[in-house]
MISEFI-118481 format. One record per residue (C-alpha): x, y, z; residue in three letters. Coordinates in steps of 0.25 Angstrom, whole numbers, plus 5000, padded with zeros to 4 digits. Example, Ala and Ser with C-alpha at 12.3 -4.5 7.8 and 13.67 -1.06 7.14 Angstrom:
504949825031ala;505549965029ser;
***
This chain:
555652405365met;556852375357glu;557852475352pro;557952505337val;559252525330leu;558852615319asp;558452735328gln;557752815317arg;557352955319ile;555952995314phe;555553145311ser;556853185316gly;556453165331arg;555953025334tyr;557152925336gln;556652785337ile;557352705348thr;556552575351his;555552485344leu;554252475352ile;553252395343ala;552852355329arg;551352365325gly;550552345313gly;550852465306met;552052525313ala;553252505322ile;553352585336val;554652635341tyr;555152705353arg;555752835349ala;556452965354his;555853105351asp;557053185350gln;556353315350leu;555553295362leu;556553195369asn;555553085372arg;555252945368ser;554052915359val;553452805351ala;553652805336leu;552752725327lys;553252705313val;552452645302leu;553052525295tyr;553852565283pro;553152475274glu;551852545278leu;552352685276ser;552252675261asn;550752635263asp;549852755262pro;548752685270thr;549652645282phe;550352785282val;548952845283glu;548552755294arg;549752785301phe;549552935299arg;548152925305arg;548752855317glu;549652975320ala;548553075317gln;547453005325ala;548352985337ala;548953115337ala;547653185339asn;547253095351leu;547753145365ser;547253055376his;547952995388pro;547652855383asn;548152875368ile;549652875364val;549953015359pro;550553025345val;551553135345phe;552053145330asp;551953065317trp;552753075304gly;553453015292glu;554952985292glu;555552935279arg;554252865274gly;553952805288thr;552852855296tyr;552852865311phe;552052925323ile;552652965337val;551852925350met;552052935364glu;552852825369leu;552152735379ile;552852665390asp;552152535392gly;551552415384val;550452395375ser;549152325380leu;549452215370ala;550852195377gly;550152185391lys;549052085387leu;550152005380his;550852005394glu;549751985404val;548651925395gly;547451995402thr;547152115411leu;546352135423ser;544952195421ala;545352325428thr;546652345419glu;545852305406ala;544752405409val;545852515413arg;546552495399ile;545252485391thr;544652615397ala;545952695394ala;545952645380val;544452675379ala;544752815384ser;545752835373ala;544852775362leu;543652865367ser;544552995365tyr;545052945351ala;543652925347his;543153055351arg;544253125343thr;543753035331gly;544852925331val;544552775331val;545752685335his;545352565327arg;546552475333asp;546352475348val;547152345353lys;548052315364pro;549252345356gly;548752495355asn;548552505370ile;549752545378leu;549952535393leu;550952625399thr;551852595411ala;550952685420asp;549652615416gly;549152715405gln;548452665393val;548752725379lys;548052695366val;549052705353thr;549052665338asp;547952745332phe;548552675319gly;547152655312ile;546352755319ala;545552855311gln;544552965313ala;543152915315ile;542653005303ser;543752955294thr;543152865282his;544352825274asp;544952685277asn;546452655277leu;546252505276thr;546152425264gln;544752395259ala;544152275266gly;545152285278ser;545152355291val;546352395300met;546552355315gly;546952235324thr;545952125321ala;545952075336thr;545352215340tyr;544452245328phe;543052295331ser;542052225322pro;541652345314glu;543152365311gln;543352225307ala;542152245297glu;542852365291gly;541752455296gln;541952605301ala;542452605315val;542252705327asp;542652705341gly;541752585344arg;542752505336ser;543852545346asp;542952505358val;542852365352tyr;544352355350ser;544552405365leu;543552305369gly;544452195362val;545652245370val;544852245383leu;544352105380tyr;545852065378glu;546352125390met;545252055399leu;545351915392thr;546751905386gly;546251895372arg;545451975362pro;544051935360pro;544251875345phe;545451795341val;545651735327gly;546751675318asp;546751805309ser;546451955310pro;545251925300val;544651815309ala;544851905321val;544152025314ala;543051935310ser;542751885325met;542552035329his;541452045319val;540751915320arg;541151835332gln;540551855346ala;541351905358leu;541751805369thr;541551885382pro;542751925389ala;542251865402arg;542151725396ser;543651725393ile;544051795406asn;542951775417pro;543651875426ala;543151985417ile;542052065425pro;540652055418ser;540552215417asp;541952215410leu;541552105401asp;540252175397ala;541152305393ile;542052215385val;540952155378thr;540252285375lys;541552345369ala;541652215360leu;540252225355ala;540252195340lys;539052285337arg;539352435339leu;538052475346pro;538352365357glu;539852415359arg;540252535367tyr;539952655359pro;541252735363thr;542552705370ala;542152795381asp;540952705384asp;541852585385leu;542752665394arg;541652705403ser;541152565405asp;542552525408leu;542652635419leu;541352595425arg;541752455425tyr;543052495432ala;542352575442gln;541452465446gly;540252515440glu;539252435432pro;539352435417ile;538052495410val;537752415397pro;537652515385arg;537052425375gly;536852275372arg;538352235369gly;538252095374gly;539151975370tyr;538851835364val;539451725372asp;540151665361asp;541651615362ala;542651655352thr;543351535346arg;544851535349ser;545751535337val;547251575335ala;547351725339ala;547751835330val;549051885335thr;549552025336gly;548852155336glu;549252215323arg;548352315316thr;548052255302gln;547052265291ala;545952155292val;544852115282pro;543552175285val;542552075291met;541352055282ser;539952005286gly;538952025297pro;539452045311arg;538851935321thr;539051895335asp;538551755334val;539151615333arg;539451565319gly;538351485311arg;538451335314arg;538451225303arg;537251135301gly;536051225304val;534751195298asn;534551275285pro;533151315290leu;533851395301trp;534651475291tyr;533351505284ala;532651555297ala;533851635300ala;533851705287ala;532351745289ile;532751795303ile;533951875297val;533051935286ile;531951975296val;532952035306ala;533652115295ala;532352175290val;531852205304gly;533252265308gly;533252355296tyr;531852405299leu;532152415314ala;533552485313phe;533552565299lys;534252695303pro;533152785298thr;532152735309thr;531852845319val;531252815332ser;531152875346arg;532152845357met;531452755368pro;531352805382asn;532352715390val;532452805402val;532252725415gly;532552595408glu;533752505412thr;534952515403ile;534652375398thr;533152405395ser;533552535389ala;534552475379thr;533452365375ser;532452475373thr;533452565364ile;533952445356thr;532552395354gly;532252525347asp;533452515338gly;534352605345leu;535652575352val;536252615366val;537452705362gly;537952725376ser;537552745391thr;537952845401asn;537852825416leu;537252945423val;536852995437ala;535452965439ser;534352935450ser;533752825441glu;534152685444pro;535552635439ser;535552585425gly;534252655420thr;534252745408val;534052895413val;534052955399ser;534452925384ser;535052995372lys;534253015363pro;533153035374ala;531852955374ala;530952995362gly;532053065353glu;532053015339his;533152905337val;533652825325thr;533752675325arg;535152635329gly;535452765336gln;536252755349ala;535652795362val;536352845375thr;535852805388leu;536052875401asn;535952775412val;535852795427ser;536952765437leu;535852755448gly;536252765462gln;537752735459ser;537752885454ser;538552955465thr;538853105467pro;540153155461val;540953285459thr;541253305444ile;542753315442pro;543353435435asn;544053385423val;544153515415val;545653525410gly;545853375411asn;546253295399asp;545053215394leu;545453075398ser;545753125412thr;544453195413ala;543653075408glu;544452985418ser;544153075430thr;542653085427leu;542452935424thr;543252905437gly;542152985444asp;541052905436lys;540653015427leu;540353005413ser;541053095403val;540653155390lys;541653225381ile;541253355373glu;542153415363phe;542253565360thr;542953645349ser;542953775358thr;543753775370ala;544553885379pro;545953925374ala;546953825378gly;546053705377ser;546653575373leu;546053445368pro;545653325378asn;545653425389val;544253445396val;543853585394leu;542553585401asn;541653485409gln;540153475412thr;539753465424pro;540953545429pro;541953495438gly;541553495453gly;540053475449ser;539253375457ser;538853255449gly;538553105450his;539352985444thr;538852955430gly;538653105427asp;539253145413gln;540353255413val;540453325399ile;541953355396leu;542253465385gln;543553445377val;544153505365leu;543753445352ser;544853365345pro;544653455333ser;544753585340ser;545853685339met;546653725351tyr;547853815353pro;549353755353val;549753755368pro;550853855372asp;552053775374ile;553153895372val;554353875382asn;553953725384gln;555053615381thr;554753535369gln;554253415378leu;553353505386gln;552753565374ala;552553425368ala;551753385380ala;550853505380ile;550553485365leu;550253335368gly;549253375379gln;548653465369ala;548453355358ser;549553415349leu;550753355344thr;552253395343val;552853425329gly;554053345325ala;554953465320glu;555053585330pro;555553725325thr;556453815332gln;556453965336ala;557254055345cys;556554115357ser;557054215367asn;556054165377asn;555954005376val;557253925379pro;557853845369ser;557153705366gly;555853755372asn;554553775363val;554553915358val;553253895349gly;552453805340thr;551953785326thr;550753795326pro;550953915336ala;550553905350ile;549053945351gly;548753905337thr;547453825337pro;547653675333val;546953545333lys;547353425341ser;548553345336gly;549153465329thr;550653455328thr;551353575335ile;552853605331asn;553753665342phe;554653785340ile;555853765349ile;556653885355ser;558053885351thr;558353985362gly;558554135361tyr;558454215348cys;559554305343asn;559154455345val;559754585338val;560654675346val;560054815347pro;560954935347ser;560955005361val;561955115359ile;561455255362gly;560355195371leu;560155225386thr;560455105395met;558955085397ala;558655085382asp;559854995378ala;559354895389thr;557954895383ala;558454885369ala;559254765372leu;558154695380gln;557154715369ala;558054615361gln;558254525372gly;559654565375leu;560354605388ile;561154735390gly;562454725396asn;562754865400phe;564254905402val;564555045408thr;565455135399leu;566555215406thr;566855305395ser;566255385383gly;564955405391cys;564955565390thr;563555605387ser;563055455386tyr;562655425399asn;561655305400asp;561855275386tyr;562455145378val;563655175371leu;564155045367thr;563654905363gln;564954825363asn;564454675362gln;563554665350gln;563354745337thr;561954795336pro;561154715326gly;561854585329ser;561054475336ser;561254405350leu;560454295357pro;559254345365tyr;559654375379gly;561054415376ser;561854525382ala;562354655375val;563454735381thr;563254885380val;564055005385gly;563255125392tyr;563655255399cys;563055255413pro;562055365417ala;562755485424gln;
***
């Protein structure tokens, strides 16, 4: 990092101190948060883009999408705003390097390290996808590695909700980084979590081989390769890559969506199985073609940019050769026509049939049966069973149920004799990521269920309940259902009264809430100066994840009105002063006390009706009791 001369202050609290990096849309600075006395990363949109409503909208979405994501492997967003026509977001400052920087330095990573990093990124993406956000720009430059080995995903710059239909790019172009495009992204089609899976597959490929799977002399050429050119197996570039890991890479990089991992969590599960030395169960065909990629001048950099949409059919075969007999073309044309008609008749979406019975079949045989009936294998689950390892014990839909051509089928596959007894860990109260890691570490599968109704005090991303309960007896491969609060649910603002601002910010961050930029002040007779005395919205108010909470900071004791205690007994005078938060300093009178025993005769220090700070002493003169 290099110091900056113009240490500009944003939003009255964030003072930039060092330049960290320049990206495709913004500059990232190190800044000092003067309110909370901490270092942060400040991402500032380029000035020439701040006047472009399209880029400003994309930038705004980055802030909103990321601010709603609370996960150990996602860089949290604290704040965002506008300063004199320049837009910015404030993020956690990560002490470490980007994966891009590390690859530039070392070239390739070990299989163990590559799997660890990829599994962590897959966990972050899986969480984001469950909340309705697709990253759309997964690449080494957006993966940060901390000094203590943590993995953090950042830059949701072109992320958008899965349900969003508007397009922020110009007609005929898509946003992203061409080297890490998914085929459907390059073609300008709608994307979902599987596109992030493909991009992460590109990153894994690069970590293992030292180069991405497709390189070309322009972003357009590279995007075209993702759509049309066959994949060169990673193992053919680096023979040291284990075959099971090569199979995982190949499946993640399948061009056809039905052959790719259906979710980032499925990819992560296979990576964890590989890391634990377990066999990888295939979940579909997802093979690769042994066709080498031609070496050309590589596209340099990772800059996010708009690339023209690729048109034309997607193919995984070699290019057509010159000089072929024209009769071959005619024959090929006839075959294509017959295949097209047959495909239409066989796979038209209105065709309904019944689910075949594949129970007892091997996974390979079951996959062949299912695809032969026009269905696809969506995912597989390893379950405890006395059946032979690798055989199907049940399916969803079940045998005989009505199914539609192209429908995805879930298969439950036996672990066989490898299934061993295990005590189900209790993960209730743990954050979701920790709970998943604990369960998968014990070779248990995890299913997430969201609920909108939860006990008072429940927070998002915290396990509320689990089935089976902790302490139960089970077997490796058993499924544990975790119940967590739905991202759209309302929950109360935590009680942070009397906390320091730093402590309060940490509590809100754990509750997936953000701290407002402009706290207000109020006096308090109970909370020391500088601590939080309240919030807006008020403590206990139901809010959604990502809501901005503004602090009300104590300025110290409030002023109170001095009461008149003349003519009161000593006991009554004491009570009257205490009711106002004042202390009585009683002085015994030696004269003028005839007939006024135990009464207050003078109030020498302050005039009744004036004000004093809470806790002040008031001197009064009283006649002692006889």
